[in-house]
N, C-alpha and C positions, 0 to 999 in steps of 0.2 A: 504494500500500500504506500502511495506517495503522499507524504504529509508536507504541506507548504507552511513556511513560517507565516505568522500573522501579518507581517508587513509586506509580504509579496502579494501583489494583486494578480489574480488569475481568473480570467473569464471562463467559466465552466464550458467545456465542449465535449462532445462525444468522440472527438478525434484526437489522436496523438499529435502534439505540436511538431514532433520531429519527423515521423514517418507517415502520418495521416491515417493510421489504422485505428480501429475502435479502442477507446481508452476509458470508457465508463466515467467520463467527467474529470479524469485526471490529466495532467499535462503530458504524461508519457504512457504509452501502452506497456504491457508486461515485458515484451522483448527489449524495448528501449530502456526501460527501467533497470532490468538485469544487466544490460550492457553498461549502463552508467555505474551500477554497483561494482562491476568488475574493474572499471577504471578507477573507482574510488579506492578499492583494495590495493591497487598498484601504486598509488600516489604516496609521496613522502609525507609521513604524519608529523614531521618536525619542521615543516616549512613555515616561513614568516609570511605576514600579510603581503609584503612587497613581492616576495618570491611567487606566491600564488597569483597575484595580480599581473606580474610580468608574464607568467606562463599562460594565463587566461587571454591577455590581449595579443600576445604573439600568436597563439592558436587561432584567435578570432581573425587576425589578418590573413592567416594561411587559408582558413575556410573561405574567406572572401574571394580568393583567387582560384580555388578549386572549381573545375568545370563540371565534374561528374556529381550528379545529385546524390547518388547512394553514398559515395565517399564523404560528401559534405555532411550528410545525416549522421554517419558514424562519428565524425569529429565533433558534431554538435552534442552528442551524448557525452563525449569527453569534456566538453565545455561545461556542461551541467555538473559533472563529477568534480571538476576543479572548484566551482563555486560552492558546492556542498561541503567539500572537505575544508575549504578555507573558513566557512562559517562554523563548522563543527570544532575545528582545532583552535581558531583564533577569535571566535565569537565576532567575526566581521561579516556584515550582511551586504556589503557594497556590491559584490558580484552576484549574489542571489537576487538582489533588487533589480538587476538588469538582464540576467541571463536569458529569460524567456522572450523578452522583447528583442534581444540581440539575435536569437535563433530565428525568430519569425522573420526578421528583416533579412538575415543572411539567406535563408531558404527561399524567400520570395524573390530574391535577386537571381536565382538560378533559372536558366532557360530550359524548358522541357525539350527532350529529344524528339525529333520528327520520326514517328514510328515507321512510316512507309518509304522513307528515303532509302535509296540503294546503298547497301553496305552500312546501314545505320548501326547494326549490332556490332560489327567489327570496329567501326569508328568510336562507338561508345566505350568499348573495352580499352582501346588505345588511349582515349581521353582519361579514363579512370586511372590507368597505370601512370600516365604522364602527370596527372594532378594529385596523385596519392602522396600526401605529406604526413608523415608520422614523426613527431618530435618527442624524444625522451626528455626526462627531467634535466639531464645535464646538457641539453642542446643538440645531441646527436640526431640527425635526420636519418631515420631508418625506413625499411621497406614495408612494414606491416605492424598491426597492433601487437602481435605476438613478439615481434622484435623490440617494440617499446617495452614490453613487460620484462624481457630478458635484460635489456640495457638498464632499466630502472632497478632491477634486482641487484645488479652489480653496483650501481651507483649508491643505493641505500645501504649496502653492506660495506661501503667505503673501499671498494676494490678498484684499483687503478686499471683502466682498460682503454683500448683503442678500437675504433669501429672502421671496418673496411681497409685494414692494413695489408700491404703486400707481404706475402709469405717468403721471407728472405732465404729460408733453407731450401726452397724449391727452385732449382736452377733451369730445369728443362723447359718450363713454360711459366709465363707470368700469371701468377694466381694471387687472389686476394681472399682473406678470411672474412668472416662476419665480425668476430671479436678476437683480440689478442690481449692476454693477461701477462705482463712482464713479470718474471720471477727472479732471474739471476743472470747477470752479464749479457743482457740482450736476448736471452732465451726465455721461453715461457710456455703458456698453454693457450691453445686456440679453441674457439667455440664456433660451431656451425649450426645454423638453424635451417633444417631441410623443409622448406615451406611449400614446395611445389612438386608436381609429379608429371610435368610435360616431358616428352621424349628428350628434347635438348637439355632440359634441366637435369634429368636423371643421368644422362650421359656425362655431363660435366661433374655431377656429384660422384659418380663412380671413378672418374679420372682423378678427382681431387683426393678421394679416400685412398686410392692406390698410391698416390704420391706421399700422403701422410704416412702410410705404412712403410713405404720404401725408405724414407728419410728418418724414420723413427721419431716422428713429430707427435707429441702428446696433444690430443684434442678431444673435445666433448661434442658429440652429435646430438642435436635435439630434434625429434620428429615433430611434424605438424600436428600429430594427434596426441602429443603429450598433454597432461591436464591443463586446461585453460581456465575453467571456472574456479577450481580449487587453488587459488593463488598462493596461499600459505604453504601448501604441500609442495607445489612446483618450486617455489623459491628455496625452501629448505633442502629439497633434493639436489637442486643445482649447486647450491653453495657447499653442500656436503661432498658432492662428487668432485667439485673443483679442489677442495682442500685435500681430499684423499689422493687425487692425481698429482697435485703439487708435491705432497710429502713423498709419494712413491718415486717420482722422477727427480726431484731436486733436494729432498730431505727436509723441506720446510715450506710453510705457506707464509709469505710476508704479511705484515700488518701495516697499513698506511694510516697516516694521521687523519683524524676526523676533522 
């Protein structure tokens, strides 16, 4: 059930503000509400008012330039999550006071896709990919919501990490990892999120895994079907696996300053 603070003005509607589905008079339908809850779980609970405001307005600007309506809707659910967490943690209502009006304005600015236009479906998919902007709490622009969750897990645990770094140990072909965790003397652990299953993607994945094995490079592979709703379990498992692998390979897991 969605409970609005007393100061938030919401004109009751039978439709979800974000996706337009039935919502029984609430601002969000059940699916959008749960998506917002998942985003809330992944946000840093120690953030300042300024930090949440910066995160909110940066995301709002990115939603404005997104062309694809579906991707814009997903990011709007994240916008609500930021406003709610800021209110819960800092007792600051400034973002909640405006988030529903902002979302209505942002989504109204999106142009509907012409259904009968030739190659409309293919063009829509390309626009979605091109406009997909997912920003983690540390500012890394990643490729999906799941990658945001992984990056935020490392960030909240104060683990130093690089996103999209070249794999220097691989000399045969130029390859980049999803994440690199430096451990000792320029060496470290790599993390890959296998989020697609297209033929070209699977071919590249196989090649990269073979190169990791050939060069004895320690890495953690995360499948797209790994737990997504149980954020706490996913984060705990990832951090535990990272620590075990670091201790096995290098004898220790470094601690960085908070």
